[in-house]
ZAGU-240880 format. One record per residue (C-alpha): residue number from 1; residue in one letter; x, y, z. Coordinates in Angstrom, 1 decimal. Last residue first. Layout:
<nodes>
num=NUM; residu=a; px=X; py=Y; pz=Z
...
</nodes>
This chain:
<nodes>
num=281; residu=r; px=98.9; py=82.4; pz=103.8
num=280; residu=a; px=100.8; py=80.7; pz=101.1
num=279; residu=r; px=102.8; py=77.7; pz=102.3
num=278; residu=g; px=106.5; py=78.1; pz=102.8
num=277; residu=v; px=109.1; py=77.8; pz=100.0
num=276; residu=t; px=110.2; py=81.4; pz=100.1
num=275; residu=a; px=109.8; py=81.4; pz=103.9
num=274; residu=r; px=112.7; py=79.0; pz=104.2
num=273; residu=d; px=115.1; py=81.7; pz=103.5
num=272; residu=p; px=118.5; py=80.2; pz=103.0
num=271; residu=k; px=121.6; py=81.8; pz=104.5
num=270; residu=i; px=124.6; py=81.9; pz=102.2
num=269; residu=r; px=127.8; py=80.8; pz=103.9
num=268; residu=e; px=131.3; py=81.6; pz=102.9
num=267; residu=d; px=132.0; py=84.2; pz=105.6
num=266; residu=a; px=130.2; py=82.0; pz=108.2
num=265; residu=g; px=132.6; py=79.2; pz=107.6
num=264; residu=i; px=131.3; py=75.8; pz=106.7
num=263; residu=e; px=128.9; py=73.7; pz=108.8
num=262; residu=t; px=130.2; py=70.1; pz=109.0
num=261; residu=g; px=128.3; py=67.4; pz=107.2
num=260; residu=n; px=131.4; py=65.6; pz=106.1
num=259; residu=q; px=130.9; py=66.7; pz=102.5
num=258; residu=d; px=130.7; py=70.4; pz=103.5
num=257; residu=y; px=127.6; py=72.1; pz=104.8
num=256; residu=e; px=126.0; py=75.4; pz=104.1
num=255; residu=a; px=126.2; py=74.8; pz=100.3
num=254; residu=a; px=123.4; py=72.2; pz=100.6
num=253; residu=e; px=121.0; py=74.8; pz=102.0
num=252; residu=v; px=121.8; py=77.1; pz=99.2
num=251; residu=k; px=121.2; py=74.4; pz=96.6
num=250; residu=a; px=117.9; py=73.5; pz=98.3
num=249; residu=v; px=116.8; py=77.1; pz=98.1
num=248; residu=e; px=117.5; py=77.0; pz=94.3
num=247; residu=d; px=115.5; py=73.7; pz=93.9
num=246; residu=r; px=112.5; py=75.1; pz=95.6
num=245; residu=l; px=112.4; py=78.4; pz=93.8
num=244; residu=t; px=110.3; py=77.2; pz=90.8
num=243; residu=n; px=108.0; py=75.4; pz=93.1
num=242; residu=q; px=107.5; py=78.6; pz=95.1
num=241; residu=i; px=106.7; py=80.4; pz=91.9
num=240; residu=r; px=104.1; py=77.8; pz=91.0
num=239; residu=s; px=102.5; py=77.9; pz=94.4
num=238; residu=i; px=102.2; py=81.7; pz=94.5
num=237; residu=t; px=100.5; py=81.6; pz=91.1
num=236; residu=e; px=98.1; py=78.9; pz=92.3
num=235; residu=a; px=97.2; py=81.0; pz=95.4
num=234; residu=v; px=96.6; py=84.1; pz=93.1
num=233; residu=l; px=94.4; py=82.1; pz=90.7
num=232; residu=t; px=92.4; py=80.5; pz=93.6
num=231; residu=e; px=91.8; py=83.7; pz=95.6
num=230; residu=t; px=92.8; py=83.2; pz=99.2
num=229; residu=t; px=96.0; py=85.1; pz=98.6
num=228; residu=r; px=94.0; py=88.2; pz=97.9
num=227; residu=r; px=94.9; py=90.6; pz=95.1
num=226; residu=p; px=93.5; py=94.1; pz=94.8
num=225; residu=y; px=94.1; py=94.2; pz=91.9
num=224; residu=d; px=93.4; py=91.8; pz=89.0
num=223; residu=l; px=95.7; py=89.0; pz=88.0
num=222; residu=e; px=96.2; py=88.9; pz=84.2
num=221; residu=e; px=99.1; py=91.3; pz=84.5
num=220; residu=l; px=101.1; py=88.7; pz=86.5
num=219; residu=n; px=103.9; py=88.0; pz=84.1
num=218; residu=f; px=106.2; py=85.3; pz=85.6
num=217; residu=e; px=109.9; py=85.3; pz=84.7
num=216; residu=r; px=112.2; py=82.4; pz=85.0
num=215; residu=k; px=115.7; py=81.3; pz=86.0
num=214; residu=i; px=117.4; py=84.7; pz=85.9
num=213; residu=r; px=121.0; py=84.2; pz=86.9
num=212; residu=g; px=122.5; py=84.7; pz=90.3
num=211; residu=p; px=125.8; py=83.1; pz=91.0
num=210; residu=r; px=124.6; py=82.2; pz=93.5
num=209; residu=a; px=121.2; py=80.4; pz=93.7
num=208; residu=t; px=118.9; py=81.1; pz=90.8
num=207; residu=f; px=116.8; py=84.2; pz=90.4
num=206; residu=v; px=113.0; py=84.5; pz=89.8
num=205; residu=v; px=111.6; py=87.6; pz=88.2
num=204; residu=v; px=108.0; py=88.5; pz=89.1
num=203; residu=r; px=106.0; py=90.8; pz=86.9
num=202; residu=t; px=103.0; py=93.1; pz=87.6
num=201; residu=g; px=104.0; py=92.9; pz=91.2
num=200; residu=l; px=102.2; py=93.5; pz=94.5
num=199; residu=t; px=100.4; py=90.5; pz=95.9
num=198; residu=v; px=102.5; py=88.1; pz=93.9
num=197; residu=a; px=105.8; py=89.5; pz=95.3
num=196; residu=e; px=104.4; py=89.6; pz=98.8
num=195; residu=r; px=103.4; py=86.0; pz=98.7
num=194; residu=v; px=106.8; py=85.1; pz=97.2
num=193; residu=n; px=108.6; py=86.7; pz=100.2
num=192; residu=h; px=112.3; py=86.9; pz=99.7
num=191; residu=t; px=111.9; py=90.5; pz=98.4
num=190; residu=v; px=113.5; py=93.1; pz=96.1
num=189; residu=f; px=111.1; py=95.6; pz=94.5
num=188; residu=v; px=111.8; py=97.6; pz=91.3
num=187; residu=i; px=109.0; py=100.2; pz=91.0
num=186; residu=t; px=108.3; py=102.4; pz=87.9
num=185; residu=k; px=105.9; py=105.0; pz=89.1
num=184; residu=r; px=102.3; py=104.7; pz=88.0
num=183; residu=t; px=101.3; py=107.5; pz=90.4
num=182; residu=e; px=97.7; py=106.4; pz=91.4
num=181; residu=r; px=98.2; py=102.6; pz=90.8
num=180; residu=w; px=101.5; py=102.8; pz=92.6
num=179; residu=i; px=100.1; py=104.7; pz=95.5
num=178; residu=n; px=97.2; py=102.2; pz=95.9
num=177; residu=e; px=99.6; py=99.2; pz=95.7
num=176; residu=l; px=101.9; py=100.8; pz=98.3
num=175; residu=e; px=99.0; py=101.4; pz=100.6
num=174; residu=i; px=97.6; py=97.9; pz=100.3
num=173; residu=h; px=101.0; py=96.4; pz=100.8
num=172; residu=l; px=101.5; py=98.6; pz=103.8
num=171; residu=h; px=98.5; py=97.0; pz=105.4
num=170; residu=d; px=99.8; py=93.6; pz=104.8
num=169; residu=r; px=103.2; py=94.5; pz=106.2
num=168; residu=t; px=101.6; py=95.9; pz=109.4
num=167; residu=q; px=99.7; py=92.7; pz=109.9
num=166; residu=a; px=102.6; py=90.4; pz=109.2
num=165; residu=d; px=105.0; py=92.2; pz=111.6
num=164; residu=l; px=107.6; py=94.5; pz=110.0
num=163; residu=a; px=111.4; py=93.8; pz=109.5
num=162; residu=a; px=110.9; py=92.6; pz=105.8
num=161; residu=f; px=108.8; py=95.6; pz=104.8
num=160; residu=p; px=111.4; py=97.5; pz=102.7
num=159; residu=e; px=113.1; py=94.4; pz=101.2
num=158; residu=d; px=115.1; py=96.6; pz=98.9
num=157; residu=m; px=112.8; py=99.1; pz=97.3
num=156; residu=l; px=113.9; py=101.0; pz=94.2
num=155; residu=l; px=111.5; py=103.8; pz=93.0
num=154; residu=v; px=112.2; py=104.9; pz=89.5
num=153; residu=q; px=111.3; py=108.1; pz=87.7
num=152; residu=p; px=111.7; py=110.0; pz=91.0
num=151; residu=d; px=109.3; py=112.7; pz=92.2
num=150; residu=v; px=111.4; py=114.1; pz=95.0
num=149; residu=a; px=108.4; py=113.6; pz=97.4
num=148; residu=l; px=108.1; py=109.9; pz=96.5
num=147; residu=a; px=111.2; py=108.8; pz=98.5
num=146; residu=r; px=110.3; py=110.9; pz=101.5
num=145; residu=a; px=106.7; py=109.6; pz=101.5
num=144; residu=l; px=108.1; py=106.1; pz=101.5
num=143; residu=a; px=110.5; py=106.9; pz=104.3
num=142; residu=v; px=107.5; py=108.4; pz=106.3
num=141; residu=r; px=105.6; py=105.1; pz=105.6
num=140; residu=q; px=108.5; py=103.2; pz=106.9
num=139; residu=r; px=108.4; py=105.2; pz=110.1
num=138; residu=m; px=104.7; py=104.5; pz=110.4
num=137; residu=g; px=105.3; py=100.8; pz=110.1
num=136; residu=g; px=107.9; py=100.8; pz=112.7
num=135; residu=s; px=105.7; py=102.8; pz=115.1
num=134; residu=l; px=106.2; py=106.5; pz=115.5
num=133; residu=e; px=107.3; py=108.6; pz=118.6
num=132; residu=h; px=110.9; py=107.7; pz=118.1
num=131; residu=p; px=110.7; py=109.3; pz=114.6
num=130; residu=q; px=109.6; py=112.7; pz=116.0
num=129; residu=a; px=106.1; py=113.7; pz=115.5
num=128; residu=d; px=105.2; py=117.1; pz=114.0
num=127; residu=g; px=103.9; py=115.8; pz=110.7
num=126; residu=f; px=101.7; py=113.1; pz=112.4
num=125; residu=q; px=98.3; py=114.3; pz=111.4
num=124; residu=a; px=99.1; py=114.0; pz=107.8
num=123; residu=l; px=100.2; py=110.4; pz=108.2
num=122; residu=h; px=97.9; py=108.6; pz=105.7
num=121; residu=v; px=100.6; py=107.7; pz=103.2
num=120; residu=m; px=99.2; py=110.2; pz=100.7
num=119; residu=k; px=98.7; py=112.7; pz=103.5
num=118; residu=l; px=102.4; py=112.6; pz=104.3
num=117; residu=f; px=103.0; py=113.1; pz=100.6
num=116; residu=r; px=100.9; py=116.3; pz=100.4
num=115; residu=e; px=102.4; py=117.7; pz=103.7
num=114; residu=a; px=105.9; py=117.1; pz=102.3
num=113; residu=i; px=105.0; py=118.9; pz=99.1
num=112; residu=a; px=103.6; py=121.9; pz=101.1
num=111; residu=q; px=106.6; py=122.0; pz=103.3
num=110; residu=q; px=109.0; py=122.1; pz=100.4
num=109; residu=e; px=106.9; py=124.8; pz=98.7
num=108; residu=t; px=107.0; py=127.0; pz=101.8
num=107; residu=a; px=110.8; py=126.6; pz=102.0
num=106; residu=p; px=111.2; py=127.7; pz=98.4
num=105; residu=l; px=112.6; py=124.9; pz=96.1
num=104; residu=k; px=116.3; py=124.4; pz=95.7
num=103; residu=l; px=116.0; py=120.9; pz=94.3
num=102; residu=n; px=118.7; py=119.7; pz=96.7
num=101; residu=k; px=116.5; py=120.8; pz=99.7
num=100; residu=l; px=113.7; py=118.6; pz=98.4
num=99; residu=g; px=115.5; py=115.5; pz=99.8
num=98; residu=f; px=114.8; py=116.7; pz=103.4
num=97; residu=a; px=111.1; py=117.4; pz=102.9
num=96; residu=v; px=110.0; py=114.0; pz=104.1
num=95; residu=n; px=112.2; py=114.1; pz=107.1
num=94; residu=d; px=111.0; py=117.7; pz=107.8
num=93; residu=r; px=107.4; py=116.5; pz=107.9
num=92; residu=a; px=108.2; py=113.5; pz=110.1
num=91; residu=n; px=110.1; py=115.5; pz=112.7
num=90; residu=l; px=113.9; py=116.0; pz=112.4
num=89; residu=w; px=116.4; py=115.1; pz=115.1
num=88; residu=p; px=116.2; py=111.4; pz=114.5
num=87; residu=f; px=117.0; py=111.6; pz=110.8
num=86; residu=l; px=115.0; py=108.7; pz=109.3
num=85; residu=a; px=116.9; py=105.6; pz=108.1
num=84; residu=p; px=113.7; py=103.7; pz=107.2
num=83; residu=e; px=115.4; py=100.3; pz=107.6
num=82; residu=q; px=114.7; py=97.7; pz=104.9
num=81; residu=f; px=115.9; py=100.2; pz=102.3
num=80; residu=m; px=114.2; py=102.7; pz=99.9
num=79; residu=m; px=116.3; py=103.7; pz=96.9
num=78; residu=v; px=115.6; py=106.7; pz=94.7
num=77; residu=r; px=116.3; py=106.7; pz=90.9
num=76; residu=a; px=115.6; py=110.1; pz=89.3
num=75; residu=i; px=117.5; py=111.7; pz=92.1
num=74; residu=s; px=120.6; py=110.2; pz=90.6
num=73; residu=p; px=123.4; py=107.9; pz=91.9
num=72; residu=g; px=126.3; py=107.0; pz=89.6
num=71; residu=s; px=127.3; py=105.9; pz=86.1
num=70; residu=v; px=124.0; py=104.4; pz=84.8
num=69; residu=t; px=124.7; py=104.0; pz=81.0
num=68; residu=e; px=122.3; py=106.0; pz=78.9
num=67; residu=d; px=120.0; py=104.0; pz=76.5
num=66; residu=d; px=116.8; py=105.3; pz=78.3
num=65; residu=v; px=118.2; py=104.0; pz=81.6
num=64; residu=m; px=121.1; py=101.6; pz=81.2
num=63; residu=v; px=123.0; py=99.0; pz=83.2
num=62; residu=r; px=125.9; py=97.6; pz=81.2
num=61; residu=g; px=127.9; py=94.4; pz=80.9
num=60; residu=t; px=131.1; py=93.4; pz=82.8
num=59; residu=t; px=132.2; py=93.9; pz=86.4
num=58; residu=p; px=128.9; py=95.8; pz=86.9
num=57; residu=t; px=128.9; py=99.0; pz=89.0
num=56; residu=d; px=127.7; py=99.8; pz=92.5
num=55; residu=f; px=125.7; py=102.6; pz=94.1
num=54; residu=g; px=124.2; py=103.8; pz=90.9
num=53; residu=a; px=120.6; py=103.0; pz=91.9
num=52; residu=l; px=120.5; py=100.4; pz=89.0
num=51; residu=m; px=123.7; py=98.9; pz=90.4
num=50; residu=n; px=122.3; py=98.8; pz=93.9
num=49; residu=c; px=119.1; py=97.0; pz=92.7
num=48; residu=l; px=121.2; py=94.3; pz=90.9
num=47; residu=t; px=123.4; py=93.9; pz=94.1
num=46; residu=s; px=120.1; py=93.6; pz=96.1
num=45; residu=k; px=119.0; py=90.6; pz=94.0
num=44; residu=g; px=122.4; py=89.0; pz=93.9
num=43; residu=c; px=121.6; py=85.4; pz=94.7
num=42; residu=g; px=122.9; py=85.6; pz=98.3
num=41; residu=s; px=119.7; py=84.7; pz=99.9
num=40; residu=p; px=117.3; py=82.7; pz=97.7
num=39; residu=g; px=115.3; py=84.5; pz=95.0
num=38; residu=v; px=112.7; py=87.0; pz=94.1
num=37; residu=l; px=113.0; py=90.3; pz=92.2
num=36; residu=c; px=109.5; py=92.1; pz=92.0
num=35; residu=v; px=108.8; py=94.3; pz=89.0
num=34; residu=f; px=106.1; py=96.9; pz=89.2
num=33; residu=e; px=106.0; py=98.3; pz=85.7
num=32; residu=g; px=105.2; py=102.0; pz=85.0
num=31; residu=e; px=107.9; py=102.5; pz=82.4
num=30; residu=q; px=109.3; py=99.3; pz=81.0
num=29; residu=i; px=111.9; py=97.0; pz=82.6
num=28; residu=n; px=114.3; py=95.0; pz=80.4
num=27; residu=l; px=116.4; py=92.2; pz=81.8
num=26; residu=n; px=119.6; py=90.4; pz=80.7
num=25; residu=i; px=121.7; py=89.1; pz=83.5
num=24; residu=g; px=124.7; py=87.0; pz=82.5
num=23; residu=d; px=126.2; py=86.2; pz=85.8
num=22; residu=l; px=125.5; py=87.8; pz=89.2
num=21; residu=a; px=127.4; py=87.4; pz=92.5
num=20; residu=t; px=130.6; py=85.8; pz=91.2
num=19; residu=v; px=133.0; py=85.4; pz=94.1
num=18; residu=a; px=136.7; py=85.9; pz=93.6
num=17; residu=g; px=139.0; py=84.6; pz=96.3
num=16; residu=s; px=138.6; py=83.3; pz=99.9
num=15; residu=r; px=139.1; py=86.7; pz=101.4
num=14; residu=g; px=136.7; py=88.2; pz=98.9
num=13; residu=k; px=137.0; py=90.0; pz=95.6
num=12; residu=y; px=133.5; py=90.6; pz=94.2
num=11; residu=i; px=132.4; py=89.6; pz=90.6
num=10; residu=k; px=129.3; py=91.1; pz=89.0
num=9; residu=r; px=128.0; py=90.2; pz=85.5
num=8; residu=v; px=125.5; py=92.1; pz=83.5
num=7; residu=n; px=124.6; py=90.9; pz=80.0
num=6; residu=d; px=122.6; py=94.1; pz=79.3
num=5; residu=f; px=120.4; py=95.2; pz=82.1
num=4; residu=q; px=118.0; py=97.6; pz=80.6
num=3; residu=i; px=115.6; py=100.2; pz=82.1
num=2; residu=q; px=113.2; py=102.0; pz=79.8
num=1; residu=m; px=111.5; py=105.4; pz=80.1
</nodes>
């Protein structure tokens, strides 16, 4: 299985005119890779992920999986968002099993699969719990189990841990890494957090400020798992990627103000994320 972005460009029509979100994206992703997309806010990372999911289409260029153009959503490419979006009237087990209904499996098999993936994310004892009874991290683990249960070829993750506290996020990094190493699913992971990208990814793709272009790619396969940011090589890699991003974040900051130092309209603003150029923790 191979994913290919072939000279992809995306233009949106806004109130102030056309806005180019992505420009000239050429990127190949091989089966089993864990690719992290990193860049300043507004650079088109999520747009690229949405196009691979089939939720959006390029203005020009093509997005292909195994040489076939992506023309719409598919159960082979499952998206996981920042919010878990669980059904509040279903318990954890039934939330995980929900996507299996489209596969027309017997109810007993659906429940067995749901139990297996709840066990994989260490929530086997919470199958009967309602979403409101679970912590934020636990709800996101249920969402991860739901995504994996349908056995997709590609797992797309759009800042799935951004809303969680640091301790919970670090714990989920360990769980996701273990799941990836066990299943070898192809994962495309969008994040602002360089530390997160280096902890998880086999490759980090750095984007420029809008219009988003690929500025540089970092192959991290020489870094052994599990990765600790206190390790010299890991910390040095984080620093190199942050330095690559520094100019792009500065461009976003500069775009917030006009020549007179007055903040421009919110609809034209791209919010910078200073965490991308923060110190490694």
